[in-house]
N, C-alpha and C positions, 0 to 999 in steps of 0.2 A: 617938544619931547627931547629929553636929554640924550646924549650920544650913547650912553651905556644901554638905555632901553632900546634905542634903534638897533644897536648891535645885537642885543639879545633877541629881538624879534626876527632879525635876519638869520641868526643862528638857529632859532627855533628850539631853544632849550626848554624842556618841559619837566615838571615833576608830577608824577601820578601816584595817587594813594588809593589802595584798596583796603578799606577799613572794615574788617569783618568782626564777627563776634568772638573769634578765637585768635586770629592772627591779623597783623597789619603788614602790608607790603608797600614799600615806597621805591619808586624807580625814577631815575634822572636820565633823560635822553640828551643827546648832543655830542660834543667832541670828546668828552670824558664821561661816559655813562657810569652810573653807580646804581646799586640796588641794596635794599635793606629788608629783612624780614624778622619780625619779633612778635612777642605777645601783644595783643591789642591793648592800647591805652584807653579805648573808647573815645567818643567825640570830645569829651571834656579834656582828655589828656593829649590830644593830637597836637595842639600848638606847642606844648613843651617838647614833645618828641621831635617835631620838625625843627625846633630851635637847636636841639642837640645835633641833629643831622646836618643842619646848615653850618654849624661850627665845625663839625667833623669833616665835612666835605669842602669847607672853605668857600661857601657860597655867599653872595650878597643878593639883595632883592633885585637889583638892576640886571643881574645875569639871567634871570628866569623870565621867560615869556609868559607862562601861565602855570597855574596849579589846578589839577583836576582831582577831585575826591569822589570816590564811590563808597558810600557809607551805609552800613547796616542801621536800620531803625530811623532813617530819614525819609519822610514822605511829603510833608506839607511845605508850602513856600516859606512859611515862618521858620520851620526847622532848618531848611536849607540856608536861609539868611543868617540864622543864629550861629550855624557852624562856619559859614563863610567869613563872618565879621572878624573874628580874631586871627584869621589866616591871611588877611589882606596885607599884612606886613611882610609876607614872604614873596608875593608876586603881584603884579599890577592887574592880573586877570585870574579870578578864582571861580571855578565851576564846581558846584556840589550837587550831586544827584544820589538817589538811593542805589544801593548795590544791586537790587533786583532790576531796576530800570537800566543800569549799566549792563547787566547780563543780557537783558532783552535786546538792547541796541547792538551789543556785540554779536548776538545770535542772529538777529533778523533785520538789523538796521532800521530803516523807516517803514519796512513792510508791515502790513496788517497781519495779525495772527495772535498766537498765544505762546508764551514761554512758560514751561513747567520747570520749576526749580525744586529739587528734592535732595537735600543733604541731611544735616542734623535736623533742620526744619523743612517746611514745605510751603510753597505758594505758587499760584498761577497768576501771571500778569498778562493781560490782553491789551491789544491796541487796535483800533479800527482805522479805516482809510482816512478819516478826518483827524487822526492824531489823538483821539480820546482814549483814556486808559481805564481799565477795570481790573480789580484784583480779587482773588478768592483765596482764603487761607492766610498764612503768615501771621497768625495770632500768638505764636510762641508755644512752648511745651505745655503750659498750664491750660490754655484755652483752645489750642488748635494743633497745627502741625500734623494733621492726619496723614497717614501713609509715609511719613518721613522715616529716616533712620532711627530717630528717637522713638517714634511710635512703634516701629518694628521691635526695637530693643525692649521697650516696656512690655509689649505683648509677649515677647519671648520669655521675659522674667516671670510674667504671670502664668505662663504655661507650666511652671514647675521644673524647669531645666536646672535650676540651682536650688539649694536649700533656702527656706524662708529667712534664716539668719543671714545668709550671704546676700540675698536680695535686699534685705533691710540695710545692710552695710553699704551696698552700692547706692541705694536711694538716699542715704544720709551723708554721703561724701560731698565735699565742697564742689567737686566737678561732676556731680551726678548726671547732668544732662549729657555731657560728652562721653562719660563712661557707659551710659545706657545706650547711646547711639552707636558706640563702638561694637555693640553686640549684633548689630544688623547683618554684617557680612557672614557671621556664623549661621544665622537663620537662613540666609540665602543659600549658603553652601549645603545646609541640611536639606533644604527644599530641592536643590538640584540632584541630590542623592536619593530622593524619593520619600523623605520623611513626611508622613501625612499631615501632622500638625504644622510643620514648617511650611508646607505647600499651601495649606489653608490660610495661614497667617500672611504669607507673601501675596496670595491672591486678594486678600482683603485690603492690603496696603495698595496694591495696584488699582483696585476699585476706588479707594478713597482719593487717590491722586487723579484718577479719571474724572471724579466728581468735581474736583477743583477746576480742571480744564473746561469741563462742560459748563460750569457756573460762569466763569469769566467770558467764554465764547458767547453764551446766550444773553448775557447782560449787554454785550455790544452788538448783538444780532449779526455776527460775522457770517458771511456767505460761504457756503461749502464750494470746494474743499477747503477746510481751514488749515492754514499753515501752522505747524507746530514745531517748536524747537525745545531744547532742554539745557539744563545746567545743574551742577551739584553732583557730588560723588556717588550718590545712590543710583543716579541715572546713567553713570558711566558703565554700569553693568548692562550689556546689550540684551541679555535674556530678560532681565527685570524690566527694562525699558520696553521691549517688545510686548510684554504682558500688559503694560499700561495702554499701549496703542490698541491692543486687542480689546481691552475693556471699553475703551472709547468707542470703537466701532460697534460693540454690542449695545452701547447706549444710543446708537443711531447717528453718531457724528461721522461725517465724511472728512477725513483728515489727510494732510500731506506732510508727513514728518520730514524735516530737513536738519542736517547737522549744523551746529553753531558755526558762524563764520569766523569769529575771532574771540579774544578774551575780553572780559570786562575792563581790565586795565587798559587795553588798547583803545576801547571805546572812550574811556575817560580822557585819554590823551587826544583823541580826535575832537571831542567836545571842547577841550581846552584851546585848541587851535582856532575855533570858530570865533 
């Protein structure tokens, strides 16, 4: 092993990438930490983005111990290998996992349970004591994402809160999914003020998210009480989150909700050290 790599491993310099559907976040740890946030380039554009950051930050491959990537839309072993392959020129160790898996490990570590992620989209990811995974949802706005911010925003538009012309304009915009999802907080505020239509819509969303958790938990036959944690902007709302737990208990699940332990980016860094 060359001296530069030995020195890098001792220093423990890591680069961690959180590659989402809207944003990408890149952080460098070590003696001179750096951070970057910008519009996501997607998996195909990530090598070019890292190349620019390496030049901007004055980095060489020998300086970095490992590169950890938590990416949206990455599930299979083949998909992980395909993304890792062009990234190996940046670090001797490259770890690629899905962003939902990273969020689970951040929230629950190796503990069995279910992570419910609800932001623009929605998915429940479960893990049993043997390390087997099961997912429910996560099919995107066209085929799924029930109970998500997008789902709430779409139902809110359908309820007639804006004119048909305005609704069509939003639906035809290039960033339609993000704009529709951005309507969810308005619906939640209206529900909190007692608006009957908004309260019904929010309750339906909570029920849909509870169905995702129930499906993942039952597929793995998790024993009660089932440890549940969460991620995503929609579930940052404590009142909304409590409503999801209430719906789960109504469905007969004994649950133990626990706050997430850390961030997905921190999890990727931990994986990269292994």
